[in-house]
N, C-alpha and C positions, 0 to 999 in steps of 0.2 A: 758345841756342835750336836747335842741332840735336838736340839731344838729346829736345828739349820737341816736335821734330816729326817725330822719329823718323827723320830723315836720318842717321846716323851712318853713316859707308859703311865701316867695319871687319866683317870675317866675324865677329868677337868680338862684335858689340853683341848683348847678351841672347840670345844664341847658345842655350846651354840651355832658354832660354824658348822660342826658336823650335823648338826640335826637339820640345819636349813638345804644344806647339800644334799644329806641324803632323800630328803622330802622331793627336792627336785632330782634326784636321779629316779626315784618311783613313779612321780608323777608327771614329769615332764620329759625324760628320756625313755624308760622304761613303757609309760603310759598306761600305769595298771588300773585297771577298774574296780568298782565294788564288786566284794563278791568272788574273785579270782583266786586261783591258790599260787601264792607266792612261795617259793622255796630260796630260801638263800642258806648257800654251800661256804666253808670255811675251816681251813685244816690248822692244826695246832702253830704251825706258824704264822698263819694267815693274823690280822687285826680285829681281834672280837668286840671292841667297841664301835667300829664300821658294821661291821656282820648285824650287831644286835641293831644298832640306830638305824639300819636299812630295816629290819623286820619290825621294828618299830614305825616306820614313816609306813609300810606298806598297811600295816593295822591301821593308822590313824587315815588313810586313803580309804579303809572300807574292805580290803584284801584281808585274804586268810593266811598269813605267813607261816610257814616253818623254817625255823632256824635248827641247821644241822651241823656238828661239829665234831670231825672226825681225825684219824692221825695223818701226821705229811708223810706221803708216800716221797722214795728216793730221789725221786725225778719227775718232771711233766710226763705227761699223757701214759697214764697209768690209769688202770680203771679203778672207780672207784668203788667204797666197800656196797656190795649188796642192797642195802637199805636206801642208798645214796641215792643208786641208780632207777630205784624203783619209785622213789620219790621224784625223781627227775621225770620220768615217763608219764607219770599223773599229773604235772603241775602245768600251769599254764604260762607262768614265768618263772623263770631261771636264773639266779642272780649269783654268779661265781665269783669267791673273793680268795679259792684257796692259793695259795704260793703254788703249789706243785699242781697247777691244772690240769683240767681231764678234756680240755679240747682234742677230739681227732679221736675219741675213743667211742667203743661202741655205745657207752650210755649217754655221752654226748649225741650221737647221732640217731639213738632210739628216741632220745626226748626230741627233738627235732621233727622226728617223724610224725609223732603224736601230736604237734602243732607248738610245741613251747616255745615261746619268745625268751631266747638266750642273752646272756652278757657277760663276756671273759674279762672280768676286773681282777686278774692274777694279782695277790700281792699288795691288794689298794689298802693303804692305811689314812690315819685320819689326816696328815696332812695333805697326800694325793688325793685324795676325796673331795677336800676344800679347794683345794688350787687348780685341780683338774676337770672339775663340775660344778662347785658352789658359785666359783669366782667366775666363772667363763661365760661371756654372751654366747650362750649354745646357737641360736638364731644365726647370730653373725659368723660362727665357725662353720654353720652345716652350710652356708651360704658361699665361704670360702671355699669348701671341700667340693661343692657341689662345681663351682670354678676350676676347681685344677683335676676334676673327674672329667669334665668334658673334653678340656684341652688334651689331655692323656689321652683321651681316646679317639681324639679326632687325628692323632698324630699316627705315622708309621715307626719311623725309625727311633729309636729312644737311646740317649749314649747317656751315661753316666760318669762324671770324673770325680777326683778329690782332690786334697791337697795332701794327703797320706799314702796316694799311689791308685785309687782304682779308676781305670780306664776300661767300662763295660760297654757294650752294643748290643741291643736285642731289637726285633722287628715284632711291631704288634699284630700287624697283617688284618686290622680289623676287631682282637680283641676287646671285649668290654671292662670297664672299669668300677671297681664296685666300690662304692662310699660305704664303707665297713662302719665308718662310725657313726651312721644315719641313726633317727630314733625306732624301735623297737613297734614298727606298725604291722608288720607282716608275722603269722602264726608260722611257725617252722623255720623262721630265718635266725639265723645269729648275726648278732651285733657286737664292737668291740668298745670301750672308750672313745669317745669323740675326738675328732683330730686326726684322724688316717682314711686313704684311699688306698684300695690295692687293687692287684692285677699281676699278669707274666704274659709278658712275652712271648711268641712263641717259642718253645722251649729250646729246639733245637736251631735256633736263631742266637743265643744266647752266646759271646764269646770275650772271651777279656779278663780283665785282673779284678776282683772285689777284695778289697782291704778295709775290714771291721776295725774302727780305733775307738768306737764310742763304748758300745757294750754288746754283749755275746751271752745268751742265757737259753736252755740250760747246755752243758753240764752246768752242775749246782757247783763246781770249781769254780767258775767264773762270773762275770755279772760285769760290773762296770772294768774296764778295760784298761791296764796301765801302759800295755803295749800292743802293737796291730798285729793282725791276724790276717795273712794274706793270702789269699785263694786265686787259684789259677782254673779259669772255667773255660771248659770247651763242648759244644752243642749242650748249653743247660746243663754241664756235670762237672763238680769240682773233681780236678783231676792232680791237684798238688795242695798242699799245705805247708806255708812256709811263716816262720815269726820266732819267737823267744819261748820262754816257758809256756804260757798261755796258749800259743798256738799249738803246742804239743800236747798240753792237755786235750784242746778240741779235737786235736787229730787221732789221740788214742779213745776218746768218746767216740768220735765216729767207726772207728774201727771196731769198736766194742759190740757193736750190734751184728755187723758180717751181713749187712744187707746193703745193696749195690743203690735202692731209693734213697738213702741217707744222703747222699751226694748230688741227690737232684735239686736246684733252685727251685722250688715252692711259688714265690711271690714278689713281687717288688711292691713296696709300700712308702707313700710319703706319709711323714710327720709333720703336723702344725697347731699342735693344741699350745695356745699362748700360756699356757700355766706351766707349761715344760721349758726350760732354758737351757738344761745340760742334764747328762746320765747321771744316774743314781745308786744302779744295779738294780733296779725295781723293772723288769723288762716293759710291763706294762706302760709305763710312763716312757722308760727310753724311747720303744716305737714310735713315740710322739714328740720328741723333741721339737721344737720348732724349726721349722728346714731340714730337717733329718731326710736320711734315706734310709727303709729298714728294709731288710732281705730273708725270706725265711727259706728255709732248707728243710728238707724232709717230706713228710706228709705232705700233698695238696690236696685240701679239701674243695669240696664240688663247687662250693660257691665263688671260688677263683676264676670257674669258668674255663678252665686250661683242659688239660687230657686227663687232669683226675688220678691221683695213687696213693696207696695207702704203705706208708714205711713206718719202720720198728717206733721212729719217734718224730719230731718236730724240734725247731730251734730256731732262733732268731736274731742278726747280728743288726749293728748300727754305724752307718758312715755318715761322720759328722762332716759339716760344709761343702755338702756335694754340689758340684755344678751338674745341670742338667739339660740335655738337647734334644727339643723335638724337632724332629725334620731338619737340622742342623741350627733350628731357633731356638736363644736361651730361655728357658723358664725361671731357672736358678740359676745365680753365679755363687759358688763356693758359702752356700748359705742363705742368701738372702734372693727372695723373689725379684724380678726384674721384671717380668710380664706384667704390661700395664693395667690387665682386668685383675690380675691378682693383686698387683699393688695396692690399686683401689678396692679390693675384698679386704686386705689387711689393715688398713686405713680404719675399714667401717668396723672390725672385731679391736681396734684399739690399740693392734701390735706396737710396741716401743719401735722408732726409729724407722714408720710408714709413714 
């Protein structure tokens, strides 16, 4: 079971594959150049094997890597120690591997403002690095993402349903769609692990039921879900939470912030990394389960292109096997893409079953 989950603790586990994937991440995804200052951060809950491999790959590429290890915060979106924030503000490239990620913090925003190219790889272990980066045809995955981005951006009405009970409708009204899994080619622009596009329909048009049945994190007590968490959404705001014990944990976590913005839908995302076939409880890869719909709640970053607001925190939930209809036409039916252009892009990527 440990091998299946990627938690084999030895430094020898997938060591050749990790070295190759780390080089690919540094040179082909982050586009690191000789002489650049590259910051690699990991907390004590993260996989230090990955952090060291990435720092070594940056050094081999002629960059100047700095590896920082610090304590694990009790939840995500908490300001890191001041020395971490200071290093981030002076780095050209920041590769974050901390489980308790600092996305949406002042440290993150200040680094972007200074022109840093940032990627959030929260909790990436050696297995995830190899499956989601090393063994993926990245150019073909980016081509699939561009096809999905264009199709979603050209639609107005977006309806999402799922076997677990999701039935959510929203209207894009010309909103742009962001290819968040793109290459790090623009200073000051954050990117995410490949295999995701993100956007938000006009917030007050989002109505219906949203059911997370794959994963939900934070709070730290959750992760891979064993029972659905059912949310009622009205005008882009969560008005009711139902379900079993995990739903109650989530409800209490939201209530603890005493912040009405924590109940706002922040973004929609589509996951399509072929290296991810099932949820594991590690949110970065769970968001990219091939064919999933991922929804963010809480803080909405400026890069989404919506209203933009700062909440007390941010969380992400996964809808498995969704059906997605763009202006009434099916893009995906129960987790399988059916649009002809997307099917062809999946074939070029080598996704099984296409």
